[in-house]
C-alpha positions in Angstrom: 122.0 -40.0 -42.8 124.4 -38.3 -43.8 124.6 -34.4 -44.2 125.3 -34.0 -48.0 125.5 -30.9 -50.1 122.9 -30.9 -52.8 123.4 -28.4 -55.7 120.5 -28.2 -57.9 121.1 -27.9 -61.6 120.6 -24.3 -62.6 118.3 -25.4 -65.3 116.0 -27.1 -62.5 116.2 -23.9 -60.3 112.4 -23.1 -59.5 110.8 -26.1 -59.7 109.2 -27.2 -56.1 106.4 -28.0 -54.8 105.7 -25.4 -52.7 104.9 -23.1 -56.0 103.2 -26.0 -57.5 100.6 -26.7 -55.4 97.9 -24.7 -53.9 99.0 -23.5 -50.2 96.5 -25.5 -48.6 97.7 -28.8 -50.2 101.5 -27.7 -49.4 100.4 -27.0 -46.1 99.0 -30.6 -45.4 102.2 -32.0 -47.0 104.7 -30.3 -44.9 102.8 -30.9 -41.5 102.4 -34.2 -42.6 106.2 -34.4 -42.8 106.8 -32.9 -39.7 104.7 -35.3 -37.7 106.1 -38.4 -39.1 109.2 -37.0 -38.3 107.8 -36.1 -34.5 109.5 -32.4 -35.0 113.1 -34.2 -35.2 115.5 -33.3 -37.6 115.5 -36.2 -40.0 119.6 -35.6 -40.5 120.9 -34.7 -36.9 118.1 -35.4 -34.8 117.9 -32.4 -33.0 114.5 -31.6 -31.0 113.1 -28.6 -33.1 110.4 -26.3 -32.6 110.0 -25.8 -36.4 111.3 -28.0 -39.4 111.6 -27.1 -43.1 110.4 -29.6 -45.3 113.1 -30.7 -47.8 112.2 -32.2 -51.2 114.5 -34.8 -52.1 114.6 -35.2 -56.1 116.3 -37.8 -58.1 118.0 -36.8 -61.3 117.6 -39.2 -64.3 120.5 -38.0 -66.7 119.7 -40.4 -69.4 116.2 -39.7 -69.5 116.4 -36.0 -68.5 113.5 -36.8 -65.8 113.6 -35.1 -62.2 111.7 -37.2 -59.9 110.4 -36.4 -56.4 111.6 -39.5 -54.1 110.6 -38.2 -50.4 110.4 -35.2 -48.5 111.8 -34.9 -45.3 111.7 -32.7 -42.5 115.1 -30.9 -41.5 116.4 -28.4 -39.3 117.2 -24.8 -40.7 121.1 -25.8 -40.1 121.0 -29.2 -42.1 118.6 -27.1 -44.5 121.2 -24.3 -44.9 123.9 -26.8 -45.5 121.9 -28.8 -48.0 121.4 -25.8 -50.0 125.1 -24.5 -49.7 124.9 -22.1 -52.5 122.1 -20.4 -51.4 123.5 -20.1 -47.7 126.9 -18.4 -49.2 124.3 -15.8 -51.1 122.5 -15.0 -47.5 125.2 -15.1 -45.1 125.2 -18.3 -43.5 128.2 -20.1 -45.5 130.1 -20.4 -42.1 127.5 -21.9 -40.4 126.6 -24.4 -43.0 130.2 -25.4 -43.1 130.1 -25.9 -39.1 126.9 -27.8 -39.2 128.3 -30.1 -42.1 131.5 -31.0 -39.9 129.8 -31.4 -36.7 126.7 -33.8 -38.1 129.4 -35.5 -40.3 132.1 -35.6 -37.6 134.8 -34.3 -40.1 137.3 -32.1 -41.2 137.8 -29.5 -43.5 139.0 -31.5 -46.1 136.0 -33.9 -46.1 133.8 -30.8 -46.4 136.1 -29.6 -49.5 135.6 -33.1 -51.2 131.9 -33.1 -50.6 131.6 -29.6 -52.1 134.0 -30.3 -55.1 131.9 -33.6 -55.6 128.6 -31.3 -55.4 130.0 -28.8 -57.8 130.9 -31.3 -60.4 127.4 -33.0 -60.3 125.8 -29.4 -60.5 127.9 -28.5 -63.5 127.4 -31.9 -65.3 123.7 -31.4 -64.6 123.3 -27.7 -65.6 124.2 -28.4 -69.1 120.5 -30.8 -69.5 117.6 -28.3 -70.4 114.3 -29.6 -70.5 113.7 -31.6 -67.3 110.6 -33.6 -67.5 109.2 -33.4 -64.1 107.9 -36.6 -62.3 105.8 -35.9 -59.1 104.0 -39.0 -59.1 104.6 -39.2 -55.3 102.6 -36.5 -54.5 100.1 -37.0 -57.4 99.3 -40.7 -55.9 98.3 -38.9 -52.8 95.5 -37.0 -54.7 97.5 -33.8 -55.0 97.0 -31.8 -58.2 100.4 -30.6 -59.2 100.6 -27.7 -61.6 103.5 -28.0 -63.7 104.6 -24.7 -65.7 
């Protein structure tokens, strides 16, 4: 799997499972993800002592639906790269760029092109307000999600 930059639309900020589930349920989900990944990053395959649970969302522009499609375990370096905007804010921009280049076996121009594409998508999706949340992936597993 390539390492991609995912800039969540501004109008969808704050919509994450950790905030919408009871802590005990989120702990069960993330621990199951870590077990499924066998403590290896889903993207770069490095063996890790700890992983982050990363939610993968699909944004339907026509229906304005933000749908959870998967949760994967990723290392901190890959997670910082995925959330590049956050990495910039917390001082990990260089590390995020380095990880992108290493994992994708590419040079700076490819990174800049990927960032430009991510920003363009971010701008387009951020113009949509009132995203409807589809977390049926989790609800089908018996978890109760509190949508705020």
